[in-house]
VOPAGU-2260 file (C-alpha; in pm, 1 decimal, decimal comma):
REM VOPAGU-2260
SITE   aa  ch    i         X         Y         Z
SITE  MET   A    0    1499,0    -300,6    2200,3
SITE  PHE   A    1    1281,6    -368,4    1898,6
SITE  ILE   A    2    1347,2    -357,6    1524,4
SITE  GLY   A    3    1096,0    -266,5    1255,1
SITE  ILE   A    4    1171,7    -365,6     894,6
SITE  ASP   A    5     977,0    -205,5     609,7
SITE  LEU   A    6    1027,0    -379,8     276,4
SITE  GLY   A    7     908,9    -114,2      32,2
SITE  THR   A    8     902,4    -121,2    -345,5
SITE  SER   A    9    1193,3     119,8    -380,7
SITE  SER   A   10    1388,1      55,0     -59,8
SITE  VAL   A   11    1417,2    -132,0     266,0
SITE  LYS   A   12    1382,0      96,4     567,9
SITE  MET   A   13    1468,0     -10,1     920,6
SITE  ILE   A   14    1420,7     136,8    1266,4
SITE  LEU   A   15    1553,2      52,9    1614,3
SITE  ILE   A   16    1340,0     164,5    1911,6
SITE  ASP   A   17    1352,1     118,9    2287,3
SITE  HIS   A   18    1075,6      29,0    2535,2
SITE  LYS   A   19     952,2     389,5    2534,8
SITE  GLN   A   20     939,3     393,2    2152,5
SITE  ASN   A   21    1228,3     637,0    2127,7
SITE  ILE   A   22    1387,1     606,7    1783,8
SITE  LEU   A   23    1749,8     511,9    1845,2
SITE  ALA   A   24    1865,6     456,0    1487,4
SITE  THR   A   25    1735,2     425,0    1131,6
SITE  SER   A   26    1877,0     289,9     806,2
SITE  ASN   A   27    1770,0     233,8     448,4
SITE  SER   A   28    1891,2      63,6     133,5
SITE  SER   A   29    1761,0     109,3    -222,4
SITE  LEU   A   30    1594,0    -154,6    -440,6
SITE  THR   A   31    1534,2    -172,7    -814,9
SITE  VAL   A   32    1228,2    -274,5   -1017,1
SITE  GLN   A   33    1242,7    -445,3   -1356,6
SITE  SER   A   34     975,0    -371,0   -1619,0
SITE  PRO   A   35    1034,8    -610,3   -1911,0
SITE  LYS   A   36     709,1    -505,8   -2084,6
SITE  ASP   A   37     438,2    -239,9   -2050,2
SITE  GLY   A   38     236,5    -331,4   -1743,3
SITE  TYR   A   39     500,1    -577,9   -1616,3
SITE  ASN   A   40     678,1    -502,6   -1286,5
SITE  GLU   A   41     907,2    -750,9   -1114,7
SITE  GLN   A   42    1171,2    -763,8    -843,7
SITE  ASN   A   43    1452,6   -1001,7    -756,6
SITE  PRO   A   44    1393,6   -1128,8    -398,8
SITE  GLN   A   45    1769,0   -1155,1    -344,2
SITE  GLU   A   46    1773,8    -774,9    -342,0
SITE  TRP   A   47    1540,4    -777,8     -39,2
SITE  ILE   A   48    1784,5    -998,3     148,5
SITE  ASP   A   49    2091,8    -795,7      53,1
SITE  ALA   A   50    1922,7    -467,3     146,3
SITE  THR   A   51    1798,3    -607,9     478,6
SITE  LEU   A   52    2144,4    -730,4     576,4
SITE  GLU   A   53    2289,6    -392,7     480,6
SITE  CYS   A   54    2033,2    -213,2     698,4
SITE  LEU   A   55    2098,1    -442,1     993,7
SITE  GLU   A   56    2470,6    -374,7     964,8
SITE  ALA   A   57    2399,3      -0,3     960,9
SITE  LEU   A   58    2183,6     -16,1    1274,9
SITE  LYS   A   59    2450,2    -220,4    1450,5
SITE  ALA   A   60    2719,8      30,2    1356,2
SITE  LYS   A   61    2514,1     324,5    1484,9
SITE  LYS   A   62    2397,9     175,0    1816,5
SITE  PRO   A   63    2595,4    -147,0    1879,7
SITE  LYS   A   64    2509,2    -191,5    2249,3
SITE  GLU   A   65    2137,9    -121,0    2210,2
SITE  PHE   A   66    2120,4    -324,1    1887,6
SITE  SER   A   67    2263,4    -629,1    2061,9
SITE  GLU   A   68    1980,6    -617,1    2319,1
SITE  THR   A   69    1705,3    -656,4    2057,7
SITE  ILE   A   70    1418,7    -874,1    2182,4
SITE  SER   A   71    1198,2    -896,0    1874,6
SITE  MET   A   72    1138,5    -757,8    1527,8
SITE  GLY   A   73     844,4    -705,4    1294,2
SITE  ILE   A   74     832,9    -691,1     914,9
SITE  SER   A   75     615,9    -475,9     689,3
SITE  GLY   A   76     607,1    -525,1     315,2
SITE  HIS   A   77     454,9    -412,8     -12,3
SITE  MET   A   78     150,0    -628,7     -60,9
SITE  HIS   A   79      26,2    -875,5    -324,9
SITE  GLY   A   80     365,5    -977,1    -467,2
SITE  SER   A   81     390,6   -1343,3    -568,9
SITE  THR   A   82     715,8   -1502,8    -454,5
SITE  LEU   A   83     718,7   -1862,7    -574,0
SITE  ILE   A   84     922,9   -2116,8    -377,0
SITE  ASP   A   85    1013,9   -2469,8    -484,9
SITE  SER   A   86    1044,8   -2774,6    -259,1
SITE  ASN   A   87    1410,4   -2689,0    -186,9
SITE  GLY   A   88    1324,0   -2339,8     -66,6
SITE  ASN   A   89    1458,3   -2171,6    -380,7
SITE  VAL   A   90    1291,0   -1883,3    -564,5
SITE  ILE   A   91    1146,1   -2005,1    -896,0
SITE  ARG   A   92    1115,4   -1674,3   -1083,5
SITE  PRO   A   93    1127,7   -1298,6   -1012,7
SITE  CYS   A   94     848,9   -1172,8    -785,7
SITE  ILE   A   95     553,8   -1020,7    -976,6
SITE  LEU   A   96     470,9    -696,2    -795,7
SITE  TRP   A   97     154,3    -520,7    -676,6
SITE  ASN   A   98     154,4    -272,5    -967,2
SITE  ASP   A   99     184,3    -541,4   -1236,3
SITE  THR   A  100    -125,5    -556,3   -1460,4
SITE  ARG   A  101     -48,0    -854,0   -1689,4
SITE  SER   A  102    -306,1   -1085,6   -1528,0
SITE  HIS   A  103    -622,8    -892,6   -1617,7
SITE  LYS   A  104    -763,2   -1186,3   -1818,4
SITE  GLU   A  105    -694,1   -1424,1   -1530,9
SITE  CYS   A  106    -914,6   -1211,9   -1302,1
SITE  TYR   A  107   -1219,0   -1328,0   -1498,3
SITE  GLU   A  108   -1097,2   -1687,3   -1482,0
SITE  PHE   A  109   -1050,4   -1662,4   -1106,3
SITE  GLU   A  110   -1403,5   -1533,5   -1046,1
SITE  ASN   A  111   -1572,9   -1768,3   -1294,2
SITE  GLN   A  112   -1676,1   -2022,7   -1030,5
SITE  LYS   A  113   -1995,8   -2192,1    -914,7
SITE  PHE   A  114   -1976,4   -1999,5    -586,4
SITE  ASP   A  115   -1953,6   -1629,2    -503,1
SITE  VAL   A  116   -1582,4   -1554,6    -484,1
SITE  ARG   A  117   -1630,6   -1195,3    -370,8
SITE  SER   A  118   -1848,5   -1279,6     -70,0
SITE  ILE   A  119   -1563,5   -1486,7      78,6
SITE  SER   A  120   -1263,5   -1280,3     -29,6
SITE  GLY   A  121   -1438,2    -948,6      41,5
SITE  ASN   A  122   -1274,4    -809,1    -271,5
SITE  ILE   A  123   -1306,0    -794,0    -646,2
SITE  ALA   A  124   -1035,6    -980,2    -840,3
SITE  MET   A  125    -776,7    -730,0    -963,3
SITE  PRO   A  126    -450,8    -784,9   -1153,9
SITE  GLY   A  127    -260,2    -636,0    -861,6
SITE  PHE   A  128    -369,6    -910,2    -621,9
SITE  THR   A  129    -165,9   -1227,9    -578,1
SITE  ALA   A  130    -410,6   -1492,7    -699,2
SITE  PRO   A  131    -450,9   -1378,2   -1063,5
SITE  LYS   A  132     -71,8   -1365,6   -1091,2
SITE  ILE   A  133     -54,5   -1735,5   -1006,5
SITE  ASN   A  134    -321,6   -1809,8   -1264,2
SITE  TRP   A  135    -113,8   -1613,7   -1517,2
SITE  VAL   A  136     193,2   -1821,7   -1432,0
SITE  LYS   A  137      -9,4   -2140,1   -1482,7
SITE  ASN   A  138    -136,4   -2017,0   -1819,9
SITE  ASN   A  139     194,9   -1878,9   -1945,5
SITE  GLU   A  140     476,1   -2049,3   -1751,1
SITE  LEU   A  141     341,1   -2395,7   -1674,9
SITE  GLU   A  142     688,5   -2533,2   -1596,2
SITE  ASN   A  143     729,6   -2271,4   -1322,8
SITE  PHE   A  144     377,8   -2331,3   -1190,8
SITE  ASN   A  145     446,1   -2703,4   -1156,7
SITE  LYS   A  146     748,8   -2630,1    -936,0
SITE  ILE   A  147     548,7   -2433,5    -677,3
SITE  SER   A  148     573,3   -2562,8    -322,7
SITE  LYS   A  149     488,8   -2238,3    -141,4
SITE  VAL   A  150     355,6   -1897,8    -246,5
SITE  LEU   A  151     489,4   -1623,0     -20,8
SITE  LEU   A  152     422,8   -1251,2      -2,5
SITE  PRO   A  153     739,7   -1038,1     -17,9
SITE  LYS   A  154     776,0    -973,0     356,1
SITE  ASP   A  155     699,9   -1340,2     427,7
SITE  TYR   A  156     978,2   -1452,4     196,6
SITE  LEU   A  157    1209,6   -1219,7     387,4
SITE  ARG   A  158    1082,5   -1380,6     709,5
SITE  PHE   A  159    1156,9   -1724,5     561,9
SITE  TYR   A  160    1515,1   -1612,8     498,6
SITE  LEU   A  161    1548,1   -1475,7     852,2
SITE  THR   A  162    1381,4   -1765,5    1037,5
SITE  GLY   A  163    1347,8   -2063,0     803,4
SITE  GLU   A  164     973,6   -2065,0     886,7
SITE  PHE   A  165     668,9   -2023,9     662,1
SITE  PHE   A  166     433,1   -1770,6     823,2
SITE  SER   A  167     206,3   -1489,9     709,7
SITE  GLU   A  168     -40,8   -1267,4     893,3
SITE  MET   A  169    -393,7   -1148,5     833,5
SITE  SER   A  170    -348,4    -798,2     688,5
SITE  ASP   A  171    -103,0    -900,3     415,2
SITE  ALA   A  172    -276,8   -1232,3     344,4
SITE  SER   A  173    -598,4   -1034,9     283,3
SITE  GLY   A  174    -446,8    -907,1     -40,4
SITE  THR   A  175    -399,4   -1251,5    -193,0
SITE  LEU   A  176    -771,5   -1322,6    -268,9
SITE  TRP   A  177    -726,9   -1659,4     -92,7
SITE  LEU   A  178    -823,0   -1546,0     256,8
SITE  ASP   A  179   -1169,4   -1579,3     407,3
SITE  ILE   A  180   -1159,1   -1219,9     534,7
SITE  LYS   A  181   -1452,1   -1243,5     777,2
SITE  ASN   A  182   -1327,2   -1563,6     942,1
SITE  ARG   A  183    -953,6   -1482,2     914,6
SITE  LYS   A  184    -840,4   -1811,9     763,9
SITE  TRP   A  185    -731,1   -1956,3     430,0
SITE  SER   A  186   -1026,0   -2056,1     211,2
SITE  ASN   A  187    -990,7   -2389,9      34,8
SITE  GLU   A  188   -1256,4   -2277,3    -213,8
SITE  LEU   A  189   -1062,1   -1962,4    -306,4
SITE  LEU   A  190    -732,4   -2152,0    -325,9
SITE  SER   A  191    -891,5   -2397,2    -568,5
SITE  CYS   A  192    -956,3   -2102,9    -805,3
SITE  SER   A  193    -577,9   -2084,5    -848,4
SITE  PHE   A  194    -530,3   -2463,1    -851,6
SITE  LEU   A  195    -357,1   -2450,6    -512,2
SITE  GLU   A  196    -414,2   -2607,9    -171,4
SITE  GLU   A  197    -361,1   -2492,9     186,5
SITE  LYS   A  198     -32,0   -2685,5     195,4
SITE  ASN   A  199     100,1   -2429,3     -54,4
SITE  MET   A  200      33,7   -2148,2     193,4
SITE  PRO   A  201     225,5   -2028,9     498,8
SITE  GLN   A  202      72,6   -2066,1     845,8
SITE  LEU   A  203    -138,4   -1769,2     955,2
SITE  VAL   A  204     -93,7   -1561,1    1270,4
SITE  GLU   A  205    -203,9   -1215,5    1382,7
SITE  GLY   A  206      38,7    -929,5    1327,4
SITE  ASN   A  207     145,7    -909,6    1692,7
SITE  GLN   A  208     196,6   -1283,9    1742,4
SITE  GLU   A  209     520,8   -1480,2    1726,2
SITE  ALA   A  210     606,6   -1612,6    1379,7
SITE  GLY   A  211     952,7   -1765,8    1413,3
SITE  ILE   A  212    1290,1   -1706,3    1576,3
SITE  LEU   A  213    1588,4   -1550,0    1401,6
SITE  LYS   A  214    1821,7   -1822,0    1269,4
SITE  LYS   A  215    2125,6   -1895,4    1487,1
SITE  ILE   A  216    2361,4   -1816,1    1201,3
SITE  LEU   A  217    2210,3   -1466,1    1178,1
SITE  LYS   A  218    2194,6   -1424,4    1555,7
SITE  ASP   A  219    2565,8   -1498,6    1569,8
SITE  LYS   A  220    2648,6   -1286,9    1264,3
SITE  PHE   A  221    2493,4    -976,8    1420,5
SITE  GLN   A  222    2589,1   -1066,8    1777,8
SITE  PHE   A  223    2241,4   -1048,4    1926,6
SITE  ASN   A  224    2231,1   -1142,7    2294,9
SITE  ASN   A  225    1875,5   -1279,7    2278,9
SITE  ASN   A  226    1690,5   -1528,8    2065,2
SITE  VAL   A  227    1518,7   -1263,2    1854,3
SITE  ILE   A  228    1146,5   -1328,0    1800,6
SITE  VAL   A  229     999,7   -1230,8    1462,8
SITE  VAL   A  230     630,4   -1137,4    1486,6
SITE  GLY   A  231     370,6   -1157,9    1210,8
SITE  GLY   A  232     405,8    -793,2    1109,2
SITE  ALA   A  233     174,5    -628,8     856,7
SITE  GLY   A  234     109,0    -525,7     501,1
SITE  ASP   A  235     247,4    -180,1     427,4
SITE  ASN   A  236     -65,1      29,0     480,5
SITE  ALA   A  237    -177,9    -159,5     791,8
SITE  ALA   A  238     175,6    -114,7     926,5
SITE  ALA   A  239     162,8     258,0     855,2
SITE  ALA   A  240    -173,5     272,2    1033,9
SITE  ALA   A  241     -23,7     100,4    1339,9
SITE  GLY   A  242     262,5     350,1    1327,5
SITE  MET   A  243      10,5     635,8    1336,1
SITE  GLY   A  244    -210,2     472,3    1598,3
SITE  ILE   A  245    -499,9     426,9    1355,7
SITE  ILE   A  246    -679,1     116,4    1477,2
SITE  GLU   A  247   -1025,0     251,9    1569,8
SITE  GLN   A  248   -1319,1     306,3    1334,5
SITE  ASN   A  249   -1341,2     683,6    1388,8
SITE  GLN   A  250    -987,5     725,1    1250,4
SITE  SER   A  251    -852,9     724,7     894,7
SITE  PHE   A  252    -565,7     845,5     683,0
SITE  ILE   A  253    -498,8     963,3     329,8
SITE  SER   A  254    -157,3     878,3     191,4
SITE  LEU   A  255     -30,6    1087,9     -98,4
SITE  GLY   A  256     260,4     869,1    -193,3
SITE  THR   A  257     345,2     692,8    -519,6
SITE  SER   A  258      -5,6     553,1    -494,8
SITE  GLY   A  259    -298,0     733,1    -332,2
SITE  VAL   A  260    -463,3     554,4     -41,0
SITE  PHE   A  261    -759,3     615,9     188,1
SITE  PHE   A  262    -756,8     380,9     488,2
SITE  THR   A  263   -1011,1     347,3     769,7
SITE  PRO   A  264   -1046,5      69,8    1031,5
SITE  THR   A  265   -1376,6    -106,7    1101,0
SITE  GLN   A  266   -1492,5    -314,2    1396,3
SITE  ASN   A  267   -1657,5    -570,5    1168,7
SITE  PHE   A  268   -1610,7    -716,4     822,7
SITE  LEU   A  269   -1759,2    -481,5     558,7
SITE  SER   A  270   -1714,7    -474,5     181,0
SITE  ASN   A  271   -1806,4    -285,0    -136,2
SITE  THR   A  272   -1674,8    -493,6    -423,2
SITE  GLY   A  273   -1889,9    -304,5    -673,2
SITE  ASP   A  274   -1657,3      -4,7    -642,0
SITE  ALA   A  275   -1338,3    -209,5    -604,7
SITE  VAL   A  276   -1297,1    -110,3    -238,9
SITE  HIS   A  277   -1036,4    -322,6     -57,9
SITE  SER   A  278   -1176,1    -504,0     246,7
SITE  PHE   A  279    -890,5    -641,9     455,1
SITE  CYS   A  280    -809,7    -764,9     803,8
SITE  HIS   A  281    -616,3    -517,6    1017,0
SITE  CYS   A  282    -287,6    -625,5    1176,2
SITE  LEU   A  283    -437,5    -666,3    1526,2
SITE  PRO   A  284    -691,3    -934,2    1628,3
SITE  ASN   A  285   -1062,9    -874,3    1569,3
SITE  LYS   A  286   -1010,5    -561,3    1360,5
SITE  TRP   A  287   -1063,7    -502,0     989,7
SITE  HIS   A  288   -1019,9    -206,1     755,0
SITE  LEU   A  289   -1148,7     -63,4     429,1
SITE  MET   A  290    -912,3      91,4     178,6
SITE  SER   A  291    -937,7     266,4    -155,7
SITE  VAL   A  292    -628,8     267,5    -375,8
SITE  MET   A  293    -543,8     474,3    -681,3
SITE  LEU   A  294    -231,6     343,0    -850,1
SITE  SER   A  295     -82,7     678,0    -954,1
SITE  ALA   A  296     -77,7     972,7    -714,3
SITE  SER   A  297     240,3    1166,3    -636,6
SITE  ASN   A  298     417,6     989,5    -921,6
SITE  CYS   A  299     181,9    1185,8   -1152,6
SITE  LEU   A  300     324,1    1501,8    -994,5
SITE  ASP   A  301     679,2    1374,0   -1044,8
SITE  TRP   A  302     593,5    1300,3   -1407,4
SITE  ILE   A  303     447,2    1643,4   -1490,6
SITE  CYS   A  304     740,3    1815,8   -1316,9
SITE  SER   A  305     976,3    1620,7   -1540,0
SITE  ILE   A  306     774,2    1697,3   -1853,2
SITE  THR   A  307     754,2    2070,5   -1775,8
SITE  ASN   A  308    1112,8    2087,9   -1645,9
SITE  SER   A  309     998,3    2232,2   -1313,7
SITE  SER   A  310    1080,7    2142,7    -952,9
SITE  ILE   A  311     801,7    2015,0    -727,3
SITE  LYS   A  312     837,4    2327,6    -511,4
SITE  ASP   A  313     803,8    2563,8    -809,2
SITE  THR   A  314     520,5    2359,9    -959,4
SITE  LEU   A  315     315,2    2373,5    -638,9
SITE  GLN   A  316     375,7    2748,5    -609,0
SITE  ASN   A  317     265,3    2797,9    -970,7
SITE  ILE   A  318     -50,9    2597,7    -903,9
SITE  GLU   A  319    -132,6    2787,9    -584,9
SITE  ASN   A  320    -120,8    3121,7    -768,9
SITE  TYR   A  321    -321,2    2976,7   -1058,9
SITE  PHE   A  322    -591,0    2849,7    -820,8
SITE  LEU   A  323    -668,6    3205,8    -702,3
SITE  ASP   A  324    -816,2    3301,2   -1041,6
SITE  ASN   A  325   -1167,9    3157,1   -1081,3
SITE  ASN   A  326   -1170,0    3227,8   -1454,8
SITE  LEU   A  327    -854,2    3023,0   -1506,1
SITE  LEU   A  328    -993,0    2749,9   -1284,2
SITE  GLU   A  329   -1326,0    2719,8   -1465,3
SITE  ASN   A  330   -1153,2    2698,1   -1803,7
SITE  SER   A  331    -867,2    2471,4   -1702,6
SITE  SER   A  332    -788,6    2145,3   -1879,1
SITE  PHE   A  333    -862,7    1808,4   -1716,8
SITE  PHE   A  334    -628,7    1519,8   -1638,4
SITE  LEU   A  335    -709,9    1152,1   -1581,1
SITE  PRO   A  336    -433,7    1028,9   -1343,3
SITE  TYR   A  337    -428,8     668,7   -1462,5
SITE  LEU   A  338     -65,2     630,2   -1570,4
SITE  SER   A  339     -64,1     262,5   -1467,4
SITE  GLY   A  340    -433,1     171,9   -1486,8
SITE  GLU   A  341    -661,0     212,9   -1186,8
SITE  ARG   A  342    -806,5      22,9    -891,3
SITE  THR   A  343   -1075,9     199,9    -685,9
SITE  PRO   A  344   -1342,2     255,5    -807,6
SITE  HIS   A  345   -1284,5     132,6   -1164,2
SITE  ASN   A  346   -1070,6    -182,0   -1145,6
SITE  ASP   A  347    -947,2     -97,2   -1494,5
SITE  PRO   A  348    -598,7    -217,2   -1595,5
SITE  HIS   A  349    -638,7     -73,4   -1948,1
SITE  ILE   A  350    -711,1     291,5   -1874,0
SITE  ARG   A  351    -416,9     532,3   -1902,9
SITE  GLY   A  352    -351,0     895,8   -1821,0
SITE  SER   A  353    -478,2    1166,4   -2054,1
SITE  PHE   A  354    -535,8    1542,1   -2080,1
SITE  HIS   A  355    -867,2    1684,1   -2200,2
SITE  SER   A  356    -988,3    2024,8   -2313,5
SITE  ILE   A  357    -645,0    2139,1   -2426,6
SITE  LYS   A  358    -658,8    2484,4   -2589,0
SITE  THR   A  359    -416,7    2725,9   -2758,2
SITE  THR   A  360    -404,2    2909,1   -2424,0
SITE  THR   A  361    -306,0    2596,8   -2230,4
SITE  ASP   A  362      35,2    2642,3   -2069,5
SITE  ALA   A  363     256,5    2443,2   -1833,3
SITE  THR   A  364      91,6    2578,9   -1518,5
SITE  ASN   A  365    -253,0    2488,0   -1649,8
SITE  MET   A  366    -138,0    2129,8   -1706,1
SITE  GLN   A  367      34,0    2116,4   -1366,4
SITE  TYR   A  368    -287,9    2225,1   -1196,9
SITE  ALA   A  369    -489,9    1969,8   -1395,1
SITE  VAL   A  370    -261,3    1693,1   -1266,8
SITE  ILE   A  371    -298,1    1791,2    -899,2
SITE  GLU   A  372    -673,0    1833,4    -941,6
SITE  GLY   A  373    -704,5    1496,0   -1118,6
SITE  ILE   A  374    -520,5    1316,8    -838,0
SITE  SER   A  375    -743,2    1491,0    -583,0
SITE  PHE   A  376   -1054,7    1384,9    -773,1
SITE  GLY   A  377    -921,3    1028,4    -764,2
SITE  ILE   A  378    -887,8    1047,7    -384,4
SITE  LEU   A  379   -1247,5    1176,3    -365,5
SITE  ASP   A  380   -1360,5     885,6    -584,2
SITE  GLY   A  381   -1211,0     642,0    -332,5
SITE  ILE   A  382   -1358,7     808,0     -24,7
SITE  ASN   A  383   -1702,7     824,6    -188,2
SITE  SER   A  384   -1679,1     451,1    -260,6
SITE  ILE   A  385   -1598,3     368,9     101,9
SITE  SER   A  386   -1866,8     604,8     235,0
SITE  LYS   A  387   -2131,6     386,3      71,3
SITE  VAL   A  388   -2067,1     116,9     335,2
SITE  ASN   A  389   -1892,1     306,0     615,1
SITE  ASN   A  390   -1878,7     674,8     703,4
SITE  ASN   A  391   -1784,1     650,5    1069,7
SITE  PHE   A  392   -1445,4     815,0    1021,6
SITE  GLU   A  393   -1407,4    1157,1    1185,0
SITE  LYS   A  394   -1033,9    1209,2    1214,0
SITE  ILE   A  395    -847,9    1209,2     880,4
SITE  PHE   A  396    -469,4    1222,6     897,2
SITE  MET   A  397    -254,8    1320,3     597,4
SITE  VAL   A  398      70,6    1135,6     527,0
SITE  GLY   A  399     306,1    1074,5     236,6
SITE  GLY   A  400     519,0    1311,1      32,0
SITE  GLY   A  401     219,0    1504,9     -97,7
SITE  SER   A  402     115,7    1597,8     257,2
SITE  LYS   A  403     409,6    1840,4     272,1
SITE  SER   A  404     216,2    2076,9      42,9
SITE  GLU   A  405     -20,1    2301,4     240,6
SITE  PHE   A  406    -193,9    2405,4     -79,7
SITE  TRP   A  407    -269,3    2045,7    -172,8
SITE  ILE   A  408    -407,3    1971,9     175,4
SITE  LYS   A  409    -629,5    2282,3     158,4
SITE  LEU   A  410    -756,4    2174,3    -183,9
SITE  LEU   A  411    -839,8    1824,9     -59,1
SITE  SER   A  412   -1000,3    1956,3     258,8
SITE  SER   A  413   -1231,6    2177,3      53,4
SITE  LEU   A  414   -1309,1    1903,8    -196,3
SITE  LEU   A  415   -1388,2    1647,9      75,2
SITE  LYS   A  416   -1562,6    1902,9     299,6
SITE  LYS   A  417   -1363,8    1754,7     588,7
SITE  LYS   A  418   -1103,7    1876,7     835,5
SITE  LEU   A  419    -766,0    1723,2     752,2
SITE  SER   A  420    -481,5    1686,4    1001,8
SITE  VAL   A  421    -116,5    1676,1     903,6
SITE  CYS   A  422      91,7    1471,7    1145,3
SITE  ASN   A  423     457,5    1443,9    1229,2
SITE  GLN   A  424     503,4    1115,6    1047,5
SITE  SER   A  425     850,6    1028,0     930,5
SITE  GLU   A  426     929,2     812,7     629,9
SITE  PHE   A  427     978,7     527,9     877,9
SITE  GLY   A  428     609,2     514,0     978,4
SITE  ALA   A  429     548,9     157,3     856,8
SITE  ALA   A  430     872,5      40,3    1020,7
SITE  LEU   A  431     757,4     199,9    1347,2
SITE  GLY   A  432     422,6      24,7    1311,5
SITE  VAL   A  433     574,3    -322,8    1293,9
SITE  ALA   A  434     828,8    -238,1    1564,6
SITE  ARG   A  435     525,1    -161,4    1781,0
SITE  LEU   A  436     373,7    -498,2    1687,4
SITE  ALA   A  437     701,3    -661,5    1793,0
SITE  MET   A  438     663,0    -505,0    2138,4
SITE  TYR   A  439     358,1    -721,9    2211,6
SITE  VAL   A  440     575,1   -1028,0    2277,5
SITE  ASP   A  441     752,6    -851,4    2566,8
SITE  LYS   A  442     559,6    -954,9    2878,6
SITE  ASN   A  443     694,4    -652,8    3069,5
SITE  ILE   A  444     505,6    -406,3    2847,6
SITE  ASP   A  445     138,8    -318,1    2893,8
SITE  ASN   A  446     -26,0    -406,6    2563,4
SITE  ASN   A  447    -273,3    -119,4    2598,8
SITE  SER   A  448      10,4     134,8    2597,1
SITE  ILE   A  449     174,8      26,3    2271,3
SITE  ILE   A  450     -43,0     175,2    1995,2
SITE  LYS   A  451     -57,6     554,3    2039,2
SITE  GLU   A  452    -220,6     809,5    1811,2
SITE  ILE   A  453      29,4    1020,0    1621,6
SITE  GLU   A  454      82,1    1384,7    1713,1
SITE  ILE   A  455     -93,9    1641,8    1492,2
SITE  SER   A  456     117,7    1931,6    1367,3
SITE  LYS   A  457    -155,3    2131,5    1189,5
SITE  ASP   A  458    -525,0    2114,8    1103,3
SITE  PHE   A  459    -681,0    2236,6     778,8
SITE  GLU   A  460   -1047,6    2333,9     748,6
SITE  PRO   A  461   -1245,8    2338,2     420,7
SITE  ASN   A  462   -1255,8    2661,4     221,7
SITE  MET   A  463   -1603,8    2668,3      71,4
SITE  ASP   A  464   -1529,7    2953,3    -173,1
SITE  LYS   A  465   -1418,8    2713,1    -445,9
SITE  ILE   A  466   -1632,8    2409,6    -370,3
SITE  ASN   A  467   -1902,4    2469,8    -633,8
SITE  ILE   A  468   -1643,4    2511,6    -910,4
SITE  LEU   A  469   -1454,8    2201,7    -795,9
SITE  LEU   A  470   -1761,7    1978,3    -774,4
SITE  LYS   A  471   -1881,2    2094,8   -1117,9
SITE  ARG   A  472   -1539,9    2001,9   -1259,2
SITE  TYR   A  473   -1543,9    1670,2   -1071,4
SITE  LYS   A  474   -1870,7    1575,7   -1241,6
SITE  ILE   A  475   -1721,4    1646,7   -1586,0
SITE  TRP   A  476   -1401,5    1462,2   -1490,7
SITE  LYS   A  477   -1597,1    1147,2   -1404,4
SITE  GLU   A  478   -1771,3    1157,7   -1742,3
SITE  LEU   A  479   -1430,9    1177,3   -1912,8
SITE  TYR   A  480   -1335,7     842,3   -1761,1
SITE  SER   A  481   -1659,3     684,6   -1883,5
SITE  THR   A  482   -1588,9     810,2   -2235,8
SITE  ASN   A  483   -1225,0     699,8   -2236,2
SITE  LYS   A  484   -1306,4     355,0   -2101,2
SITE  LYS   A  485   -1469,0     260,8   -2432,8
SITE  ILE   A  486   -1144,7     286,1   -2627,9
SITE  ALA   A  487    -881,4     234,4   -2356,3
SITE  SER   A  488    -800,2    -131,4   -2428,7
SITE  SER   A  489    -764,7     -69,1   -2805,0
SITE  LEU   A  490    -498,0     195,8   -2739,2
SITE  LEU   A  491    -265,0     -51,8   -2568,8
SITE  THR   A  492     -19,2    -257,5   -2770,5
C-alpha cells in the first residue's frame, strides 16, 4: 500500500492506494491562511502537522488492515513558501506563502548581481518565489534572519516532522530561485543573492527517490508494520501532472483552480523569462516543464458570484445565454482578473482587478461574462508566452473546478483554437501523483507501468463562429493592462 499526501493552501488531502493504484481510502482536513496586511499571506506550519495527523487517523479508521501494510508515502505541497528553521529545529516565524507579494522590492535586489541570475535559475525573480521572501526577512526582520539554520518548503517541513531528515526534490526546489535548473543542483551563486549557503538548504533528490524513513514514534503511533519510506515527492502542479500521467512533451494541462495554470513537460531545459514563464524541473529524472501561472482564476468567479448574489451554476447559465447574442458580446464590458497581482506574462505585484467600459446598460450578467472572459484571456496570455519557446504540446487536458463547466471549456477551446479534453480527475489528483512516485521504491513493481495517462471523459473542439469577436476583444483587453500598469502602484496603500 502507498500513501499520497497533498499539502494544499486550504487543506491537506490524503489518499491510500494499492499496487494496482486502486483508491482504497481518502481523507482531508482544512487549513487557514492569515493575511495581516494587503498582499501578505501566511500560514502556521503547526496546522500542517495537525491536519496531516488527522488525515492519517482517518485513513487508518477507514482501512486499518490495508493502512498498516503501507510501504512508502510521497508528499506534494504548495510551492515557494518559506519555512524558516532554527538550529534546534524550531519554526522561527509563520510561513510566507506563494501568493504573498510583499517582497516585490527584494526581487530587484536579488537580480542586481554581476552575473546573469535568470540564466541559472531559468526564471524571473517574482515576489511569490522563495528567495525574495528571505531577502525581505533580512531587510525587515533581521533578528529572525540571523536565526536561520535551514530554509524549507512547506512539504519539506512536513517531511522533516515525519522523518527528522532535511530533504527536498527538484520540482519544488525549482521554485526557490536557488536551483540551477539545467543541472538540477543548488547554485552557490544564487544562494549568495539571499546571503545563504548550501548548508542552509536540504539535500536534493528526485521525486521518486527515497528521502527518509518515518520516525519510529510515528510508526508505532499508527501501527505500521513496515519501516515506511518517504520519497522526494513533488511541487503541487508537478504532482498533479504525475497523477494525470503528464510527463511527455506532447502533453499538457490547464488547471482552472484558485489560480490558473498551463503546464507542459519538456525533454530539455527551456526558458522564457521575458514573459515570466516558469521553467522548472519535473518530478522524475531528466525531465523538465514549462508553466504559466495567473494568480486569480476561479477565485475571480467566486468573487463575482458573491458580489452579484448568484450561485456558480446560475452565473454560468446566465453567461452561456448571454454569449449567444453577438451584439451583447461585442458591446460587453472588460475585466482584468488581477485580484492579487499577476505572474505570467506581466510579473506585476501592483496590478489589481478592474472593470472597463461600464455603461448604463451594464447588468450583473454582463459583468459575470466579463469575468469569465478575462480569466480566459489570462490563460491565453500564458499559453502564448510558452508557445514562444515550445509548442510541442498536442494533448491538452482540463482540470480544476472550472473544468466542470462545459461552456467555459468550449469558450477556451475556441479562443485557443485547440481541442481540449476533460478528464476524470478527482480532487485528489496531486495526492495520487505522489502516491505513484512512492511506488517507485517497491522493487516488485515495474517502473514503466506506474505513470499512466488519465482517462478522457469528453473532448471539446473549437467553435470558430465567435473567434473573430473574441480575438478583437482580446487585443483591446491587452491594451487595458498596459494602460492600467502606469497607475497601478499609486493606487495601492
